[in-house]
ZADO-540959 format. One line per 3 residues: number of its first residue (from 1); their letters; for each residue x, y, z of C-alpha. Coordinates in steps of 0.2 Angstrom, whole numbers, always signed. Each point is the difference from the previous one (the first is absolute). Layout:
residues N
NUM = A = X:Y:Z; ...
//
This chain:
residues 268
1 = MSA = +775:+462:+818; -17:+4:+4; +3:+19:-1
4 = QKS = +7:-4:-18; -16:-9:-4; -10:+14:+7
7 = RGS = +8:+14:-10; -2:-12:-15; -19:-2:+4
10 = RAW = -2:+19:+2; +10:+4:-16; -12:-13:-10
13 = KAI = -16:+7:+9; +6:+18:-6; +3:-6:-18
16 = LGI = -18:-9:-1; -8:+16:+7; +8:+11:-14
19 = VLV = -6:-13:-12; -17:+0:+5; -1:+19:+1
22 = VVI = +7:+0:-19; -13:-13:-4; -14:+11:+9
25 = VLV = +5:+15:-10; +1:-9:-17; -17:-7:+3
28 = IIE = -7:+19:+5; +9:+6:-16; -8:-14:-10
31 = FGL = -17:+2:+7; +2:+19:-2; +6:+0:-18
34 = RWF = -14:-12:-4; -12:+12:+8; +6:+14:-9
37 = LGH = +1:-7:-18; -17:-6:+3; -7:+16:+6
40 = QMT = +9:+11:-15; -9:-12:-13; -16:-1:+10
43 = KGF = +0:+20:-1; +5:+0:-18; -16:-12:-3
46 = EEA = -11:+11:+9; +6:+17:-9; -2:-8:-17
49 = NAE = -19:-3:+5; -2:+17:+7; +7:+7:-18
52 = EGI = -15:-9:-8; -14:+5:+14; +0:-18:+7
55 = TTE = -2:-5:+19; +2:-16:+6; +1:-6:+17
58 = EKP = +10:-16:-5; +19:+1:-1; +13:-9:-10
61 = EIG = +8:-16:+9; +19:+1:-1; +13:-12:+4
64 = FGS = +19:-3:-3; +2:-19:+1; +12:-9:+13
67 = TPL = +15:+6:-7; +8:+14:+12; -5:+16:-8
70 = LLG = +15:+8:+9; +13:-10:-9; -9:+2:-17
73 = LLG = +1:+20:+3; +18:-1:+5; +3:-9:-17
76 = GNI = -10:+13:-10; -17:-9:-2; -16:-6:+7
79 = PQM = +1:-19:-2; -19:-3:+0; -16:+10:+0
82 = TMD = -18:-4:+0; -14:+13:-3; -18:-5:+1
85 = TPD = -11:+15:-5; -18:+0:+2; -13:+4:-13
88 = TLE = -2:+17:-1; -12:+1:-17; -12:+12:-3
91 = ING = -9:-1:-17; -13:+12:-7; -5:-6:-17
94 = EEI = +15:+1:-10; +11:+9:+14; +12:-11:+11
97 = LGL = +7:+7:+14; +12:-9:+11; +9:-17:-1
100 = PET = -7:-18:+2; +6:-11:+13; +19:-5:-3
103 = KVE = +12:-11:+8; +19:+6:-4; +17:-10:+4
106 = MRE = +17:+6:-4; +16:-6:+3; +17:+8:+1
109 = MTL = -6:+18:-3; +15:+12:-1; +0:+15:+13
112 = SDN = +2:+16:-12; -10:+15:-6; -5:-12:-14
115 = PVA = -2:-18:+8; +0:-15:-11; -8:-16:+5
118 = GEL = +10:-15:-5; -16:-11:+2; -17:+5:-1
121 = TAT = -16:-10:+0; -17:+9:+1; -17:-7:+0
124 = TYL = -16:+13:-2; -18:-6:+2; -11:+9:-13
127 = PDE = -20:+0:+4; -14:-1:-12; -4:+19:+0
130 = FLL = +19:+5:-2; +1:-12:-17; -17:+8:-5
133 = AAL = +5:+19:+2; +17:-5:-8; -8:-8:-16
136 = QQG = -13:+13:-2; +15:+13:-1; +10:-11:-12
139 = MSG = -15:-2:-12; -7:+18:+1; +3:+8:-17
142 = QDN = +2:-16:-8; -7:+1:-19; +4:-20:-5
145 = LGD = -13:-8:+10; -7:-10:-16; -16:-10:+7
148 = LGD = -1:+8:+17; -4:+16:-10; -2:+14:+14
151 = LIV = -2:-13:+15; +10:+5:+16; +6:-11:+13
154 = TDM = -13:-1:+14; +8:-13:+11; +15:-12:+3
157 = RAD = +3:-15:+11; +14:-11:+4; -7:-17:+1
160 = GDK = +10:-12:+10; -9:-15:-4; +5:+2:-19
163 = DTI = +16:+10:+2; -7:+14:-11; -3:+17:-1
166 = DVE = -18:+3:-6; -4:+17:-8; -17:+5:-3
169 = LGG = -5:+13:-14; -16:+10:-1; -9:-7:+15
172 = GLA = +2:-18:-4; -2:+3:-20; +17:-8:-3
175 = TVE = +12:-9:+11; +19:-5:-1; +9:-13:+9
178 = LLP = +19:+2:+1; +11:-12:+7; +17:+9:+8
181 = SAA = +18:-7:+1; +17:+5:+1; +11:-4:-14
184 = DGA = +19:+6:-1; -4:+13:+13; -14:+6:-9
187 = LAL = -18:+1:+0; -9:-12:-12; -20:+0:-1
190 = EAK = -10:-13:-10; -18:+2:-4; -9:-16:+6
193 = RST = -17:+5:-5; -7:+18:-7; -19:+1:-5
196 = LFG = -12:+15:-6; -17:-4:+2; +4:-19:+2
199 = IEL = +10:+0:-16; +19:-1:+0; +10:+17:-3
202 = SQE = +12:+2:-12; +17:-1:+3; +4:+19:-4
205 = ATQ = -13:+5:+15; +6:-14:+12; +19:+5:-4
208 = TVS = -6:+19:+5; -5:-4:+16; +15:-11:+4
211 = AAL = +11:+12:-5; -9:+14:+10; +1:-11:+15
214 = TES = +18:-4:-3; +6:+16:-1; -9:+4:+17
217 = LKN = +8:-14:+9; +17:+5:-8; +0:+16:+9
220 = QVP = +1:-11:+17; +16:-6:-7; +14:+13:-1
223 = GDL = +13:-2:-12; +13:-6:+10; -10:-13:+7
226 = ALD = -6:-17:-9; -17:-7:+3; +3:-17:+9
229 = DIR = -17:-7:+3; -17:+6:+0; -14:-10:+7
232 = VGS = -20:+3:+0; -9:-2:+16; -19:+5:+5
235 = GIV = -1:+18:-4; +18:+3:+0; +15:-2:-11
238 = EVT = +18:-3:+7; +14:+6:-9; +17:-4:+5
241 = VVG = +15:+9:-8; +20:-2:+3; +15:+10:-4
244 = NDV = +19:+0:+4; +9:+15:+2; -14:+12:+1
247 = PIK = +3:+18:+4; -12:+4:+12; -4:+18:-3
250 = ELS = -3:-2:-18; -13:-15:+5; -8:+13:+13
253 = NQF = -2:+14:-14; -9:-13:-11; -13:-4:+13
256 = GGE = -3:+17:+3; +14:+5:+12; -4:-11:+16
259 = QTG = +15:-1:+10; +5:-14:+7; +19:-7:-4
262 = QEA = +4:+19:-3; -3:+4:+18; +10:-15:+7
265 = GET = +14:+5:-12; +1:+19:+7; +2:-5:+18
268 = T = +19:-2:-1
//
């Protein structure tokens, strides 16, 4: 009887030993996959910056959630991925290089040459200097400024206390206060106050500034995504966009070729 128990005990020990080895191997593979995919996306981020002549010591933070990545890959997708990229903006006048700080979360991203994210949420943090350069670009060549004449945009401030974006023209000769909001997936700007030498501006002039800023901010929302929220802080505007079944390669091209999900999709 004791001999049978001994043999049974040894059998169970052997089985448990095999199970432990398998678990250890799977854990190693899981960590290896996470490291490899994270490394590929970090490399793509650095290459995109290098193409624009930008160098930064900061690296993106990449995560894959709590769901085992290995199981997702066996099913042909990445269950969850987050990527937080640092601010790499370099602004010289109206010239804008690099990208603002961005946080991206994707779920159920397929693995193919043209990966598609089942769900995507991205939040971008736009500083005052970026908004100023973008608006100056948008208003250059405008000939319907009405009361504003030849005044140029000289400053822009995000005022978190009033939730407004304050535009200054002509060194303070004219000011326009705009209240941004998200409406049906698009940006809406309401002019709260606009003055020239302390006198209220005409609706035409105010609309010109509003339209130029709207167009500048729309460029931060690619066609496959919808504006979900926009918040004004002190010196920064936080823009959140969402989308379903988003083709990552096309999205990357719209942002100037930054390789994120594409790199992950090509590691099969």
